[in-house]
C-alpha positions in Angstrom: 0.0 -0.1 -0.2 1.5 3.4 -0.7 2.2 5.9 1.9 -0.6 8.6 0.4 -3.1 11.2 1.5 -6.3 10.0 -0.7 -9.4 11.6 -0.4 -12.2 9.2 0.4 -14.8 11.5 -0.7 -14.1 11.7 -4.2 -10.9 9.0 -4.4 -8.8 11.5 -5.5 -5.0 11.4 -4.6 -3.7 14.4 -3.0 -0.1 13.8 -2.1 2.1 10.7 -2.2 5.3 10.6 0.5 8.6 8.3 -0.3 9.3 6.0 2.4 12.1 6.5 4.4 15.3 5.0 3.5 17.1 1.9 5.8 19.6 4.7 6.6 17.2 6.8 7.9 15.5 4.3 10.2 18.6 3.0 11.5 19.6 7.1 12.5 16.3 7.5 13.9 16.4 4.2 16.3 20.1 5.5 17.0 18.5 8.7 18.3 15.6 7.4 20.1 18.0 5.2 21.9 20.4 7.9 22.7 17.4 10.6 23.8 16.0 7.6 26.2 19.3 7.6 27.9 18.9 11.2 29.4 15.3 11.6 28.7 14.8 8.8 31.1 16.2 10.8 34.3 13.8 14.1 33.5 11.4 15.0 36.3 7.9 14.5 36.2 7.5 18.2 36.7 9.6 18.5 33.2 7.5 16.0 31.3 4.4 17.4 32.4 5.3 21.0 31.3 6.2 19.3 27.8 3.1 17.8 27.7 1.1 20.6 28.3 3.1 22.7 26.0 1.8 20.0 23.2 -1.4 20.2 24.3 -1.7 23.8 24.2 -0.3 23.8 20.6 -2.9 21.2 19.9 -6.1 23.2 21.2 -4.9 26.2 19.0 -4.6 23.9 15.6 -7.7 21.8 16.0 -9.5 23.3 13.3 -6.2 23.2 11.3 -5.7 19.2 12.2 -9.3 18.4 12.0 -9.4 19.4 8.4 -6.5 17.2 8.0 -7.9 14.0 9.7 -11.2 14.3 7.2 -9.1 14.7 4.0 -7.4 11.8 4.9 -9.7 9.3 6.4 -13.1 10.9 5.9 -14.8 11.5 9.5 -16.6 14.4 9.6 -15.1 17.6 10.3 -16.8 17.9 13.6 -16.1 14.5 14.9 -12.3 15.2 13.8 -12.3 18.4 15.8 -14.0 16.6 18.6 -11.0 14.0 18.7 -8.5 16.7 18.7 -10.1 18.2 21.6 -10.5 14.9 23.3 -6.4 14.4 22.8 -5.7 18.2 24.7 -7.9 16.7 27.5 -6.1 13.7 27.9 -2.5 15.2 27.6 -3.7 17.5 30.5 -4.8 14.3 32.3 -2.0 12.8 32.5 0.4 15.9 33.0 -1.4 16.1 36.0 -1.7 12.6 37.1 1.2 10.8 36.0 3.5 11.3 39.2 0.9 10.0 41.6 -0.2 7.1 39.3 3.5 6.0 39.3 4.2 6.9 42.8 6.3 4.5 44.7 4.3 1.6 46.6 4.8 0.5 50.1 3.9 -3.0 51.3 2.5 -3.1 54.9 4.9 -3.5 57.4 4.2 -6.8 58.7 4.8 -8.2 55.0 7.9 -6.3 54.8 9.5 -7.7 58.1 7.6 -11.1 57.1 10.3 -10.9 54.1 13.2 -10.2 56.6 13.6 -6.7 55.1 14.2 -3.6 56.9 12.4 -1.6 54.3 11.0 -2.5 50.8 9.0 -0.6 48.2 8.3 -1.3 44.8 9.4 1.7 41.9 8.2 2.2 38.3 10.9 2.6 36.0 10.6 3.3 31.8 11.5 0.4 29.6 12.7 2.8 27.0 12.0 2.7 23.3 8.4 1.7 22.4 7.0 1.0 18.9 3.6 2.2 18.4 1.8 0.8 15.0 -1.3 2.5 14.8 -4.8 2.9 12.5 -6.4 5.3 10.6 -9.7 5.1 12.1 -8.8 7.5 14.8 -5.4 8.8 13.6 -4.8 11.4 16.3 -6.6 9.9 19.6 -5.1 6.4 19.1 -1.4 7.5 19.0 -1.9 10.3 21.9 -3.5 7.5 24.1 -0.4 5.7 23.6 2.0 8.8 23.6 0.8 10.9 26.2 1.5 8.0 29.1 4.6 6.4 27.6 6.0 10.0 27.4 5.2 10.7 31.4 6.2 7.4 32.3 9.8 8.8 30.6 9.8 6.4 27.6 10.5 7.3 24.3 7.9 6.5 21.1 8.7 5.7 17.5 5.2 6.0 15.3 4.5 3.4 12.7 1.1 4.9 11.5 -1.4 3.8 8.9 -0.5 4.4 5.3 -3.5 6.8 4.3 -2.9 9.0 6.9 0.8 10.4 6.6 -0.3 14.4 6.7 -1.3 13.3 10.6 1.5 11.3 11.4 3.6 13.9 10.5 1.9 16.5 12.3 2.1 14.1 15.3 5.7 14.1 15.4 6.3 17.6 14.6 3.9 18.5 17.5 6.1 16.9 19.9 9.3 18.4 18.6 7.8 22.1 18.6 6.0 21.5 22.6 10.0 21.3 23.3 10.5 17.6 24.2 14.1 16.3 23.2 14.8 15.6 19.8 14.2 11.5 19.3 11.5 11.4 21.9 8.7 11.0 19.6 9.5 10.3 15.8 7.2 9.6 13.1 8.6 7.0 10.8 6.9 7.0 7.2 7.6 3.4 6.5 6.2 0.6 5.0 4.4 -2.3 6.8 6.9 -4.7 5.8 9.7 -2.5 7.8 7.9 -3.1 11.0 9.5 -6.5 11.6 12.9 -5.6 11.2 12.1 -2.3 13.7 10.6 -4.4 16.3 13.2 -7.1 16.2 16.0 -4.4 16.8 17.4 -4.9 20.5 17.1 -1.0 21.1 13.4 -1.5 20.6 11.9 -3.1 24.0 8.4 -3.0 23.6 5.1 -2.4 21.3 1.7 -1.4 21.0 -0.5 -2.2 18.2 -4.3 -0.9 17.6 -5.4 -2.6 14.4 -6.6 -5.8 12.7 -6.4 -9.1 13.9 -3.9 -10.4 11.5 -1.9 -7.2 12.2 -2.0 -8.0 16.1 -1.0 -11.5 15.2 2.2 -10.9 13.1 3.2 -8.0 15.9 2.8 -10.4 18.9 4.3 -13.2 17.1 7.5 -11.1 16.3 7.4 -9.8 19.8 7.1 -13.0 21.5 10.1 -14.5 19.4 12.2 -11.7 20.8 10.5 -11.6 24.4 9.3 -8.2 24.2 6.1 -6.9 25.9 3.3 -5.9 23.9 -0.2 -4.4 24.3 -3.0 -5.2 21.7 -6.3 -3.3 20.9 -7.8 -5.3 18.0 -11.3 -5.4 16.4 -14.7 -5.8 18.1 -18.3 -6.8 17.4 -19.7 -5.3 20.8 -23.3 -6.5 22.0 -26.1 -3.9 22.6 -28.4 -5.5 24.9 -31.8 -3.9 25.5 -34.2 -5.5 28.3 -37.7 -4.8 29.1 -37.1 -2.3 32.0 -35.0 0.4 29.2 -36.1 3.7 28.4 -36.3 2.1 24.9 -36.9 5.5 23.0 -33.3 6.8 24.4 -31.7 3.2 23.8 -33.2 3.6 20.4 -31.7 6.9 20.0 -28.4 6.1 21.3 -28.2 2.9 19.4 -28.0 5.2 16.1 -25.0 7.4 17.4 -23.3 4.0 18.8 -23.2 2.6 15.4 -22.8 5.1 13.1 -20.0 7.1 14.9 -17.0 8.0 13.1 -18.7 6.6 9.9 -19.2 3.2 11.4 -15.6 2.5 11.6 -14.9 2.2 15.2 -13.4 -1.1 17.2 -16.1 0.0 20.0 -18.9 1.0 18.2 -21.9 -1.0 18.8 -22.7 -3.7 16.1 -25.3 -6.3 17.3 -28.2 -5.1 18.5 -29.5 -7.6 20.8 -33.2 -6.5 21.9 -35.6 -8.7 24.1 -38.8 -9.7 22.4 -41.3 -7.7 24.8 -39.5 -4.3 23.7 -37.8 -5.7 20.0 -40.9 -4.1 17.6 -40.6 -0.8 19.5 -37.1 -0.6 19.4 -36.7 -1.9 16.1 -39.2 0.9 14.5 -37.3 3.7 16.4 -33.8 2.0 15.6 -34.8 2.1 11.6 -36.3 5.2 11.7 -33.3 6.6 13.2 -30.6 5.2 11.0 -32.7 6.1 7.8 -33.0 9.8 8.5 -29.1 10.2 8.8 -27.6 12.3 6.4 -24.7 10.9 4.2 -22.5 13.3 2.2 -19.6 15.6 2.4 -17.4 15.1 5.2 -16.8 18.8 5.7 -20.6 19.8 5.3 -21.7 20.7 9.2 -25.0 19.0 8.1 -23.9 15.5 7.4 -23.8 12.6 9.7 -22.0 10.1 7.8 -19.0 10.4 5.4 -17.3 8.1 3.6 -15.4 5.0 4.0 -11.8 5.3 4.3 -11.0 3.4 1.7 -12.4 1.8 -1.6 -11.3 -1.8 0.0 -13.4 -0.9 3.0 -16.3 -0.2 1.3 -15.9 -3.5 -0.8 -15.5 -5.5 2.5 -18.4 -3.9 3.8 -20.6 -5.1 1.0 -19.4 -8.3 0.6 -20.6 -8.6 4.2 -23.8 -7.5 3.1 -24.2 -9.3 0.3 -23.8 -12.6 1.9 -26.0 -12.0 4.8 -28.7 -11.3 1.9 -28.2 -14.1 0.1 -28.5 -16.3 3.0 -31.7 -14.8 4.1 -31.3 -11.7 6.3 -33.9 -9.0 5.8 -32.6 -5.4 4.7 -34.7 -2.8 6.8 -33.0 0.3 5.3 -30.0 1.1 3.4 -27.8 -2.0 1.7 -26.4 -0.2 -1.0 -24.1 2.6 -2.3 -26.2 5.8 -2.3 -27.2 6.9 -5.8 -26.4 10.4 -5.4 -22.7 9.8 -4.3 -21.0 8.6 -7.8 -17.9 9.6 -6.1 -16.0 8.6 -3.3 -16.7 5.5 -1.0 -19.9 5.9 0.5 -22.5 3.4 1.7 -25.7 4.1 3.2 -26.3 3.1 6.8 -28.1 0.1 6.9 -29.7 -2.4 9.6 -30.1 -5.7 8.6 -32.6 -8.2 10.6 -33.2 -12.1 10.6 -29.6 -13.2 11.3 -28.5 -16.6 11.4 -24.9 -18.1 12.7 -24.2 -18.9 9.2 -23.9 -15.7 7.7 -20.3 -13.8 7.8 -21.9 -10.7 9.4 -22.9 -12.8 12.5 -19.3 -14.1 12.8 -17.0 -11.1 11.4 -16.7 -7.6 12.5 -18.8 -4.7 10.6 -16.2 -2.0 10.0 -18.6 0.6 8.6 -22.2 2.0 8.9 -24.3 -1.3 9.2 -25.8 -3.0 12.2 -27.6 -6.3 12.8 -30.7 -6.7 14.8 -31.5 -9.8 17.2 -34.3 -10.7 19.0 -33.8 -12.9 21.9 -36.4 -14.0 24.7 -34.7 -13.8 28.2 -31.6 -12.5 29.6 -30.1 -16.2 29.5 -30.1 -16.0 25.6 -29.1 -12.7 25.5 -25.9 -12.8 27.4 -25.1 -16.3 25.4 -26.1 -14.1 22.3 -23.6 -11.3 23.2 -20.8 -14.0 24.0 -21.3 -15.6 20.5 -18.4 -14.1 19.1 -14.8 -14.1 18.9 -14.2 -10.4 20.2 -14.6 -9.0 23.7 -13.7 -5.5 23.5 -16.5 -3.7 25.0 -20.6 -4.0 25.7 -23.6 -1.8 26.0 -26.5 -3.1 28.2 -29.9 -1.2 28.7 -31.8 -2.0 31.8 -33.0 -0.6 35.3 -32.7 -3.8 36.8 -30.0 -4.3 39.6 -30.0 -7.9 39.6 -29.9 -7.8 35.8 -26.9 -5.5 35.5 -25.1 -7.8 38.4 -25.4 -10.8 36.0 -24.3 -8.9 32.9 -21.0 -7.9 34.8 -20.5 -11.2 35.8 -21.2 -13.2 32.4 -20.6 -10.9 29.9 -17.0 -11.6 28.4 -15.6 -8.0 27.2 -13.3 -5.5 28.4 -15.9 -3.0 29.6 -19.8 -3.0 30.0 -21.5 0.1 29.7 -25.0 0.4 31.0 -27.3 2.6 29.4 -25.3 4.6 27.3 -22.5 4.0 24.6 -19.2 2.9 25.2 -16.9 5.6 25.0 -12.9 6.0 26.2 -11.8 8.3 28.8 -8.4 9.0 30.1 -9.8 8.0 34.0 -11.0 4.7 32.5 -8.7 1.6 31.6 -9.2 0.3 28.1 -9.0 -3.0 26.2 -10.5 -6.4 25.8 -10.7 -10.0 26.1 -10.5 -12.9 23.7 -9.3 -11.7 19.7 -10.1 -8.3 20.9 -6.4 -8.3 22.4 -5.0 -8.0 25.6 -3.1 -5.4 27.8 -4.9 -1.9 28.9 -4.5 1.7 27.7 -5.3 4.6 29.6 -6.1 5.3 33.3 -3.2 4.1 35.6 -3.2 0.4 34.1 -2.4 1.8 30.6 0.7 4.0 32.0 2.0 1.0 33.6 1.9 -1.2 30.9 5.5 0.0 29.3 7.3 0.5 33.1 9.5 -1.7 34.5 7.8 -2.7 38.0 11.4 -2.7 40.3 11.0 -4.6 43.5 13.4 -2.5 46.0 14.3 -4.4 49.2 16.7 -3.5 51.9 17.9 -6.0 54.6 18.4 -5.3 58.2 21.7 -3.3 59.2 24.1 -5.0 61.4 
């Protein structure tokens, strides 16, 4: 795949970029390694000052980088600006809290004495150079949610971004440089995916984080495992959205529309499978389908647009294959199901709702990365949870109920990294984010995320004679 900015709204190539030479990659690896040797000793106060400076710059440039993201991957301009604002919030959150999150931990004195020590503590030290392999769908947020905690912990970063968002990738490297971070603290590598293995195997690289597809995660995890290097993986999702009889059905349906088509439907944590109790199925389905059908598809720069184009021609083709397979096997199209006739250029697809889904359909097993929802009916909570778990993914989940016992049952039994009640899944700096099963492992954000790339070190002091 060429490294290029291609406008998904019209399919036109805006700019192409040359990949870095092997010599330049080596220079940047060496620079990162040298920078870590000194950056690791900087104070939390200094790191926080630099990160706040980056946040201030990003806040001022929100409109500019928002246009860049919309141009490169097609999200609506309003969503792009909101993504930039979210990154500013995360930077400031970690600048304010990192020192406390990584404060030394002191076991209870009786346990210290039982170990034979005079004193003992646990300290968190940075690992070193961390490689981040990042996706295009949230091209700013996915990087910042890694970079902010990693830099505050004293690590340095190398970014291998998706090949269709090179302008955003270069902006990120420049942002941290202009904020005053030492040269080499955060560098963007414009390289093809084929270069990842050699970079990850380099002994100067100590760990990797990847957000992306399951095949990409499997490849990176395999290489890192062979090198015995730590990884964090956030992969796909096919999140269930359960609606139970005690729910506010109107609000659940209204929220469901946003939950499915956020980011033009291209979000790992978007709700994708809508599982509705038989008692409220008809009411929910009517409201949900009407809401999806009313969405405006169009120019992502237009403030009235609800859903922009898919990020690539291949992405739309993959989505069409899933829908066509489902329809051929008996699924009903309640709305959408085709390319919009008034958008002949670009990679647009109508927001779609499919019903009568069976396990034989690919759409039941595979992630729909675009504005396509699948609608299921279930008889009781037991069946609803079974359907929720009938997937190889386990990123997050949504449940609508007012019943306390049902909530506890869902927390206990739904196989996912998150359970969101009476609202849609969202990420926040204070809450750990990640999944189970084929959605990956490890956590980003919160205290859990900043500790992923730390050397958790036991310090033990024997009695003095």
